[in-house]
N, C-alpha and C positions, 0 to 999 in steps of 0.2 A: 742065277743066284739072287736071293732076296737081299738086296743091298741094305735096306733099312734094318732088317733083322740082324744082318752081320754087323752093321754099324752099332746097334744096341749092344751086341755081345762085346764088341771091341771097347765100348765106353765102360762097361762093367769091369772088363779086364784091366783097363787103365786105372780105374778108381780103386780096385781091390788089390792090384799088383800081383795077381796070381791067376793062372788058368783054372786051377782047381777051386779056388775060392769063388771065382765068377761062375763056374759050373754049378757049385752048390747053390749059389744065389739064384741062378736062372733055371735050376732043375735040369741041367744038361750034364752029360758025361764030360770028363776032361778031353778025351779025343774029339768029341763033337765041337767043343769050344775051339780047340786047336785047328780043326778043319775049317771052321767059319773064319777064323783070323787069317789063315793061309789063303782062303778063297778071296777074302777082301783085299789082301796084299796083292794077289795076282791080278785082281780086277783093277786096282789102282796103279799097279806097276811100280810100287815102292815097298820097302820094308817098314812096317809100323812098330814092330816089337823085336827087340833082341832077347832071345831066351836061351838059357842054358838049363842044365839039370837042377841048378840050385836057385837061380834068380831070374827075374824078368824086368826089363826096363824099356821104356818107350824110346824110339829113335827121335831125332829132331822132327822128321816128317810125322811120326806118331803123335808127338806133342801138339803139332800144328793141327793135325786131323782131329784130335780129341777136342781141342778148343772150338773147332768149327762144328763138329758133329753133335756136341751136347745141345746147343740151341736149335739145331735142325730137328732133333728128336722131339724137343719141347714144342716146336712149331707144328710138327706133324700131329701131335696130341691135341694141340690147340685147334687146328683146322678140323679135326675129327669132331671135337666137341661143338664147334660153331655150326658145323653142318647138321649134326644130330639135333641141336636145339636144346634149350634149357630144360625141357621136360623129359629128355631122354633118360632111360634108366642107367644107373651107375654100373660100370663094369671094370674089370681089371683087378689090380692088387693094391691094397692099402696097408702099408706097414707103419705101425705106431709104436713108439718107445716111451716108457714111463717108469718112474721109481717103483720098486717091487711092492712094498707094503701098500701104498696108496692104490697101485694098480690092481692088486688082488682084492682089496676091499671095495673099491668103487669103480675103477675104470673097466674092469671085466664086464660088469653088468651094462655099463654105458656102451661099450663096444658091441656086445651081443645085441642090444636093442637096435643099434644102428645097422648091423648086418641084417637083422630081420626086416628092417624097413627097405633094405637094398639087397635083395637076395642074389643079384647078379655080380655082386662085389665079393672078392676074396679078402677077408680081413685077417691081418696078422698082428698080434699084440706081443711086443717084446718087453718083458719086465726085467729091468736091469738098473741097479743103482749107480752104475758108472756113467761118466759123461761121454756118450758115444758121438762119433763123427757121423753126421747125417748122410753125407755123401758116400763115405766108405761103406756104411751099412745099408745104403739105399732106403733110408728111413724117410717117409713122406712127412711125418709130423712127430715131434717129441714134446712131452709134458715135462717142464722143468720147474724146480723150486729154488727160491733164493735169488741172489744177484746174478744176472746174466753176464757171461763173458762177451767181450766184443768179438762177434763172429760173422757179421754180415748177414745173419739170418733175419727173416721176418719174425716179429714177436707179437703175440696177442695176449695182453694181461687179463686174467680172469678174476683176480682178487688176492687175498692173503690168507695164509694158514696161521692160526694162533698156536703157539707152543707153550704149554704151561708146566709147572712143576707138580709132580704127583708122587704118591707113595701108597702102599697098601696099608690098611688099618693095622694089620698084624705087625708090620715093620715099625709103625709109629708107636704101637703099644710096647714094643721091646726097647726102642731107642729114643722115644720122645719125639715130639713135633718141633722142628726148628722154626724160629720166628724172625731170625735175622741172618744176614749172610755169614756173619761170624759163627753162628751155630751150625750152619751147613758144613763147615770145615771139620766138624766132629763126626760127620756121617759118611756113608759110602754110597756111591752112585752106580746106576746102570746107564750105559751110554753107547752110542753108535760108534762102531770101531773105525769108521771112515771119517770121523770128525777131525778138523784141522788142529784142534787142541788136545792135550793129553788129560792129565788128572785135574781138570779145572771145569768150572761151569761159567760160560759167557752169558751173563744175565743183563737185563735192563731193569732199572728200578726207579724210584722217585728222584734220585740224584743223577740218573743217567746210566751209562754202561759200566759194568764191573766184571772182573774175572776172579771167581772164587775158587780156591784150591779145595778139591774134594776127592778123596781116594776112590778109585774105581774098584768095584767088586765083580762086575760082569760086563762083557762087551759082546756085541753081535753086529752083523751088517744087514740085519733084517728087522723091520719094525714089529712084525708079529712076534718074533722071538723076544725082542726087548720088552714088549707089553707083557708077555708071559712071565718074564723075569721080575718085572715090577709087581705084578699081581702075586707072585710067589714070595714077595718080601725080601728079595735079595739086595734091595737098596732103593734109594729115591732117584728120580730123574725127570728129564723133560720129555714131553710127548706131544705130537700133533693132535690138537683137540678133536678133529673129526674121527681119528682112528681109535680113540679111547672113550667115545661117548657111551658105548654100551657098558664098559667097565665102571665108569663114573655113575651111571644110572643104577647099576646093580650093587654099588657100594664096594666093589672090589678094589677100586682106587679112589683116592680123595685128593683134591687140590690142596697144596700147601703154599704158604707165603704168596698169596694172590697179588701182592704189590710187586713181586719179582717174577719175571718171565724171560724165556728165551726170546730173542728178536723174532718177530713174525717173518714168514717166508712168502715172498711174492710168488704167485703161480702164473706161469706163462705157457702158451703153446708156441712152439717155434717151428718154422719150416723154411726150406731153402728159398733164397731170394730169386725172384724171376718176375718178369712182367706178366707171365701166364701162371696162374695158380689153378691146378686141375679142379674140376667141380667136386670130385670125391674129397679133396682136402677142404675146400671152402665149406661144403655142407657138413663135414664132420666137425669142423671148428665151431660152427653154429650149434650143432647138436651138443657138443662138449660144453659150450658156454651155458646153454640152458640147463644142462644136467648139473654142472658144478655150482650154479647159482643157488641150488638147494642144499649144497653140502658145505661150502666154505663161506 
């Protein structure tokens, strides 16, 4: 039995809490995953997992083994990189998670360019606006906007995203252009459906932060859809500046009330805490830093 391979399978089962989920992640059938776990248990002489038809849970021995196995697998990867040397080609799987709209517009090209530089690497880009757990999803690095939660992750800040108020000329022709927060309340807005606030606009202006009530006309959880709604004149709203530069240049959208904006969003790359950061992650972080310096 390949103990290290079985150990890797067990770690993913422990993290995902399911044989089938680990199988999908590792590109193995569920029976193959079960066989590797059983072989590892037989090799160790202890039960690592209690499993029924409906649920799976680690035994006390399983929890102890997981805590020890995780750094062992990292140490094996570290040793392989040290022996191979700094100039060794990148291999393996690199899984990156990022917000959908920004990922489609910018990160896709950044990821493709990196994979072309490192053809031995399998690159997987997960675009999702949810706050994913890096361990559960086996994500090597995530791009996150806004204030970071206290998570114990390593964070690398790249800059900030400006978010400005915009509207289509056709909308302003019908409803007039607001010039004060009080005037905003007579308008309708297009907004992100996952926002923490409802029919309000959280803005910053000359006097500081304020929350302006504005009735919502259209919601979506995708920034491309929201941009289309703004261009169509369904309302006014906030948008990340990099994602609407083309629409501003074409005159499809115009900035309104430049003294009032949404709070800017910090942009970070986050990845799991460890004394060993794989070369594929280190090099992609630098690649990402260079690329984003021309965007944000």
